[in-house]
N, C-alpha and C positions, 0 to 999 in steps of 0.2 A: 733184498733177501728177507724172508719171513723169520719170525722168532723161532719157529719149529726147525727150519732148515739151518738156522744159525746154531742152534743147540746140537743138531746132528753133525754139522761141520766141525764144531768145536770138539766133539767127542773123538773125531778121527784125528785131529791135529791139536794135541794138547799144548804144543809149544807156542800156539797163537792165542792161548786162553786170555792172557792179560789184555791184549788189544781188543779182542772181540767182546770181552766183558765190559770194557770201557765204552765201546760203541753201543752196545745194547742198552746199558744203563743210561747213557746220554740220550739215546733215541726215545726211550720210554720214560725218562726221568724229567722231562720238561713239565714242571709243576703248573705252568700257566695253562696247559691243555691236557694234563694227565687225568684220565677217567678212572673210575673205580676198578675197571677191568685191567687197565695197564698197570695200576698200582699192584694188583694181584700178580700180574706177570713179573713185575719188578721183584716182588718178594720171592717168587718161584726162582727167578734167575739168580738172585743173591744166594739162595739155598743151594742151587745147582753148582754155581762156580765155587762156593765155599767147600763143597764136597770134592770137586775135581782138583782144585789147587792145593788141597791139604793132604798131608801124608799120615794124619792121625786117624785112629779108628772111630773117634766120636765126632768127626768133622761134618758129617751130613746133618745139617740143621735147618729147621724151618724158621724163617723170620716173619714177623708181622709188625706193621706200624702200630704204635701204641700212643698213649696220651702224654702230653707235655703240661706240667703244672707250674704255674708262675708263683714262685716262693723264693726266699733267700736262705732257707735252711735245708740242707740235704746231708743226711748222715749215713747214706747207703755206702756199701763197700766198693770203693773205687780201686780199679786195678792199675790202669795206666792211661796216659794221654799222649797223643802224637798228632802231627799235622799230616793228613793223608786225604785222598779223595774218598767220596762216599762208598764206592764199590770196594776200594781197598780197606776201608774201615770194616765193612761186612766180612771180607775175607779174613782179616786179622782176628775179628771176633770168632769166626769159624775155626781158626787154628788154635785159639786159646781155650783150653779145656774148661777153665773156671769162668769164662765170660758168659753171662746170662743176657746181657743187653748192651747196646751201645747208643751213644748220643753223638750226632754229627752236625756240624754247622757248615753250610755251604758258603757262608760269608768269609770265614777265616780257615776253613778246612780242618778245624780241630775235631778230633775223634777221641772220645773217652769210653773206655770199657768198664763195666761194672760186673761184680760177681753175684749180685742179688737185685731184687726189685723188678717190677714190670713197667712202671712209668718213670719219666725223667723229670727232673727239677731244673728250671731255668729262671734266673733272677732277672726280671725285666723283659725286654722285647724278645720274643721267641721266634720271630719270623726268620726263616732260613734254616731252622733246626728240624731234625728228624730223629725220632726215638724208635729204635727197633728192638724188640725182645726176641730172644732166640729160644726155640724149643728144640732140644736135641732129638735126633733120630737114632737109629741103630745101624751098626755096620758089623758084619760078620758075627751076629748074635751077641754083640757087646753094646751096652747102652750107657750113656751118661745122661742122667735125668735132670729136669728142672728142679729147683729146690723144693723139697717137700714130697716129690714123687720117688717111687722106688719099685722094685720087683721086675718081673718079666715084661719087657717092652714099656716100662715106666707107666704101667696101668694102675698102680696103687698109689695112695696118697696118705700122708700123715693126718690123723684126725685132729690133732692139736699140738701145741708146743712140747708138751711132755712126751707125746708119742714121737715127735720129731727127734728129740734127744735119744729116745729109746732105740730108734732105728740107726743110731751111730752117726748122726749129723751134727754133733756138738763141736764144730770146728771153730766157732766164733762166739764172742760174748753176746752179741746181738746180731740178728739177721732178719731180713725180710724174706719170708717163705710162703709157699702156698700150703694151705691146709683145708680139710673138709670134714667137719664133725659128722657123726653118723646120721644125724637128722637134717643136715644142711643140704638143700637141693643142688648146690654147685660149689666148687672150690672158690676161695678168696685169699687175698694176700693179707698177711698179718706180720706184725713186728714181734719176734720172739726174743726173750731174754733167756739165754741158755745157761742159767745157773742151776743149782740143785732143784729149785722150785719150778724152773721152766715156765715163767710167767709170760703173759701176753697183754699188750696194752690195748685198752678200749677207748681211752680218752687221753690225749696228749696236748699240752699247751706249753709254749716256750716263747719267752720274750725275744729270742734271737730270730724268730720267724716273723713273717708278715702278719699284720693284723687280720684276724679271721672273722668271717661273718657267721656267727653261731645263732643268730636270731632267725631260725629256720622253722619250717612247718613240721608237723608230726611225721608226715610221710618222709621228709628228708632225714629226720632223725632215725627213721626205720631203715632206710637204705644206706645211710652213712654219707659223709661229705668231708671236704677239705683235703689237705695234705695229710692223709690218715696216719701214717707212721710218726709224723713229727708235729703236726699241728692240725688235728682233726678228730672226728668222731667215727668209730668203726661202724656203727649201725645196729639197731636192735635185731634186725633180721639175721645178723651174724653173731651177735652176743648171746642171744637166747639159746641156740644150740650148744654153746660153750658152757654157760653157767647152769643149765638145767639138765645136765647129763645124768641119767639114772645111776644109782649106786656110787655117786661121786660127791665129795665134799669140796665146795668151792670157797676160796678166800679172796677178798678184795683188799688190795694194798694201795694206799694213797701215799704218793711221794710228793713232797713240796720243798722248794728251795726259795729262800728270800736272801736279802743281802747279808744277813747275819745268821740265818738258820738253815739247816738241812734236817728234815724230819720225815717220819713215816708213821702211818697208822694202819692197822690191819683189822678187817671185819670178817669174822668167821661165819660159816654157813650162809654165805651170800647167795642170793638168788634174785631173779627178776620175774615178775608176773607176765602173763601173756597179753595179747592184744586187747582182749576184752576187759582186762584190769587196767589198761593203759600203762603197762610196764611198771607195775608197783615195785618199790624197793623193799627188799627184805634182808636182814642180817640178824644174827643171834647175839653177838657180843663184839666188842672191840678189844684189841690187844695193845698193850703198852710195850713199846720198843725202847731201845737205847736212845733214840732220837725223837721221842714222842712229843708231838706238839698239840695234843688235845683232840678230843672227839668233837666234831661239829655236825654229826649226822644222827646219832642215837640219843641226843638229849642230855648228855652229861654236863655238869658245871653250868646248869641253867640255860643251856642252848636248846634250840628248837629240835624236836625229834621228827625226822622225816621217814622213819621206818613205817612201812605200811601205806605210804603215800604214793599216788600215781605220778607219772611223768607229765608235766604240763608244757605246752607250747602256746605261742600267740594265737594259733588257730584252733587249739583244743585245750582250753584253760579250765582246770578243775579246782582252782584255788579259791575263787570267789573274791580275790583281791587284785586281779590283773598283774600277778607277779611276773609272768613271762614278758609282758609288754613293758613293765616298769623297769625290769633289770636287763632286758634285751637278750634273752636266751632261754632255751628249754632247760628244765631241771626238775628234780623232786622237791617240791615246795610243801611246806607245812600249811595247814588251813589256818593261817595267822597273817595279820597285816604286815608282820616283819618278814614274811616269806620263808627265809632260810638263813642259817648261820654259816652255811657253806654254799659256794657258787663257783662252778668251773667253766661256764660257757659264756662269759662276757666277751664282747668283741675285742676289746683291748685288755691287756694284762692288768691294767689298773682297775678293771671292773670285776676281777676275780678275787675272791676272799675266802678265808678259813678262820673264823673269829675266835675259836678256842684252840690255842692260846695266842695266836698271832695277832689278834685284834685287827688293827688297821695297817699292818705291815704289807708292803707291796710284794706280791708273789712273782718271782722270776720264772718259775716253771712248776707245772703240776701234771702228774701222771696217775691215771687209774689203771692198775694192772690186776689181772685175775690169774689165779693158779689153783692147783689141786693139792690137797693134803690128806 
């Protein structure tokens, strides 16, 4: 029986859906010989069966295979886990309104549903895992949209985290959502902190995550890399449309934790230069907070001032002192043999520092967030 006749037959005999779905997915799901075409058919079938077997209006959904990232930290919003077959996992996600993606292991049949995010995190060997992201469709003129999308047929998208909150999506403290600034050519995923400031992380480092490789080329810093929400760099291609919005004031907040300290620094009128300036760092002033641990960017307390300095990498070094190669990561370095008194892109957490006033204290986590004020 062909795939087309199988679908036709299933439409006429709904009581046999479960058996036929199992057979179809087993037939085209043999990963040892699955072509790109049959993977596409699998995605279509999962969408179709999720629609037929669900009684909810939002159940017609498109699934697509997405990326699995090897890391040990995953803070995305988990809904539920149970042991089911792959196609049952897809149907389950189709029935659950808040399910945006699922991760399934063919080894132990564990299925996990998530309410946000596009990619899946697996710690260690990821063979046998499949990550599927669900894009909701519409039924009877009613739509449930992927995070960040709204409006008729889900055709509009939030421009940033502040816009996301303004659209009435502030249901969680933090969420992975899709956004698209006005000057950005395509949407991308961002981690939004849905407080009053509605900030967004552009750099996140955490000791609980795997050691990251931040000794990257300038091009890689442009497009972004790593486990971006929890242990990665968003990318200048995405950061620039956010920080250089017209008629908008942007603030950079730096959050740091050590064994004994939790502190925050704020830099007002923050902006970044374009490609021709090699992403020069600009800020007007730093703000003192209740948990202030010193300015290590603008030159206070005899520290090096990197305001007005370009971003240097090992393959595009504008320091004259081999700072990216010496420290093992891209950064805004001063034109000085000491390079910088702040550094957030070392491979290991022990290579990250903020010398005013933490000096040589080991940093457990560091986050750069941007917001509008």
